[in-house]
N, C-alpha and C positions, 0 to 999 in steps of 0.2 A: 504494500500500500504506500502511496506517495504522500509527502508532506507539503502542504501549501501554506506559505507565510504571506501575510498581508503587508504591503508597503504603502505608506502615505507619501505619494509623490509630491515633492516640494516642501515637505515638512521635516525639520524646521527650515531647511534650505534645499535647493536643488542638489547641491554638491553632497550634502549629508545623505540624501536619499540614494544617490548613486553609490556612495561608499557603503551604506548599510546593506544594499542589495548584494554586494560582494561578500559581506560578512555572513549574510544568510546562506549563500551558496557554499561558502567554506565550511559552515557548520553542519551542512547536510540537507538544506532545503531543496526540494525537487522542483517545485513550481512557485513562481512569485506572482501573487495577485497584486497588480499595481493600478492605482486609480488616476483618473483625471478628476481633480477636485471639482465638486459641483457647488454652485451658489445656492442650491436648494436640495440638499441631500436628505430628503424626507424619509428615506428608508433606513438611514443610519442612526445608530445610537448617539447619545450626546458626546461621547468621547471621540469617535471617529469624525462626526460632523464638526466638532470643534477644531480638529486638526485640518480638515478641509478648509474651514473658514480662515484659519490662520495662514495656511498656504496661499490662499487667494489674496489675502491682505498683503502678503509679501510679494506676490507676482500674479497678475491677472492675465498675462500673455500666454495663451495656450501653446504657442509655438515653442516656448521654452520647456513646457511639460513634454512636448513631443521630443525635443532634443534630449531631455533627461531619460526618457524611455529608450531612445536610440542608444544612448551611452550604456544603459543597463544591459540592453541586448548585446551590444558589442563586447562588454566586459564579461558577460556570462553566456557565451554562444550556445552552450549545451543545456541551458536552463529554459524551460518553457515559461512563457509569460501569459497570464490571463488578465485582460483589461477589465476594469470596472468603470463604466461610463454611463452617466445619466443622459437621457435624450436631450435635455436642454443644453448640455455641454456640447453634444454633437452638433446641434443646430448653431451654436456660437462658433464652433470651428468651421462648420460647413460640411455637409454630408460627403461630398466628393473628396475634398481634401482629407477628411478623416479616413475614408476608404483607401485613398492613395497612400496615406501614411502607413496603415496596417498592411497593405499589400507589399509596399516597398521594404518593409521591415519584417516580413514573413511572420506576422502576428495573426493568428487564426481564431483564437478563442476569446470570447468576451461575455461579461455579465452586463446586460443592457437593462437599465432601470428607467421605468416611468414613461409617461406620455402615450398618446394614442395616435401618433403619426405613423401609420402603417407604411406609408411610402418610404420613410427613412429606414425603418426596420427591414422592409423588403429589399431595398437597394443594398443594404449591408449584407444580407443573406445571399443575394445574387452575386455579390462580389467574391463569395467564397468563405466569408466569415461564418463561424459557428456561434450561435447565440444560446446561452444556457437557459434553463427553465427551472424556477424555484418551486419546490413542493413542500408545503408545510407538514408538520408531524401528524396532524389529524387527517391527512390524505384526502383533501377535498377532490371530488370527482372531476371538477373543471380543471384543476391543476394537473391531475394525472393525464387528462386528455391533451392539455397543452404540452405536457412533457412528451407524450407520444408523437405530437405533431412537430415538435421542435427538431433542430438539427445539431444542437450542442449537448454538452454534458448536462446531467440532472443535478441540480443543487438541492440536496435533501436536508431538511432541518434535522439536526442530529438529536436534539432533546426537545421535549414538549415544554411549552409555556403552561401557565396555570390552566387546568381543565382542557388542555389541548391534546387529548388522547382519543383516538378512535378505538372503541373496544374490539373491533375486528383486527386491528394492527397495533397492539399495545407496546411493542418494542421497535427499536430501529431495525432490527433484523426482519421483523414481520413486515415493516414498510418496504424495505428494499426487496425482500422476496416477492411481495405483491407487484411492485413495479416491474420486476423481471418477468413475473408470470404474465403480466399484461402486455409484454412485448418490448420493454426497454432493453436494448442491447448496447447502448452507448454507456460511457462511464457515468458512475454515480458517485458524486463527491459529497461528503457529509460535513456540514458546518453549522454554526450557531450552538454555543454551549460546550465547545471543545476547549477545555482548560488544563487538563491533567493527562498524565500517561494512561491512567485508567480509562479516561474518556476515549483516548486514541485506540486503546486495545478493544474497547467496546465496539467502536466503529469498524475496526478491522474484522472482528468476529462476526459483525453483522453483514459483512460482504461489501463494504464501501471500497471504492478504488482509490480514494484519497480523502484527506481531512483538511479542512481550513482551520488555521489558527490565527487569531487576530490580535485582540487587545493584550492577551497574555505576553506576546512577544513585543508588541509596540511599547508597552510600559517599561520594558527593560532596555530601551535603546540608549539610555544614559549610562548604562553599565554593560558595555559590549561583551566583555568576557563572560558575564553571567548570562547574557542573552544567548551567546553561542553555546554555552553549556546546556541551557534549556532546549535549544533547537536540536542539539545532538542527542539529548535524552529523548525528545519527542520522535526524532528519526529512528532511534533504536526501537522504540515502542511500535513504530510502523512496520518494522522488519521482523519483530519477534513472533 
């Protein structure tokens, strides 16, 4: 199972983000989820939304965020990148320039958030990009159908929120087994609520292909040796 670490692009600076990406990879991170900070990150928690806001206060020029991602890609050529991008950000960049950026840099996977502009999403998919689909732990039927219709990995909520459990699928393994039974053959990545090695082992035993780790790693970026130690420990849990 692969380990995905979240990187706040441009926080606290562009240069630090590029440097931290290298530290991630050296410590054992398999995939980096890197964002284009949004001015309206409505799906994010307060912590990551605050980092996006701070990044944009420091730099609102999205071409510099593109340059940062290019540098990360160049420094870590064997590491897969997954872009997190809100629709409003894509519209600010321009759909075609965004597509050209992804194509030129051989970035194929993204988490696309928000908006009802089907033309934008359709253009991105036609370009060859793969857009993930999020499925909540209580397995809403409409989200399962959307996952079946999508072309990217399935982002499966790893842990339930309060009262967010479908009695037919009470565990993560039950949820993943049902998605596969329904015909999902693409990767299933588990995220939200992954904080410990026990969480990672639970996701691995459930059949996830990768796990997302976010704030647990982000909060250690002022102590790089400790951050790398935790990433290495998480990677070991993915492999055991």
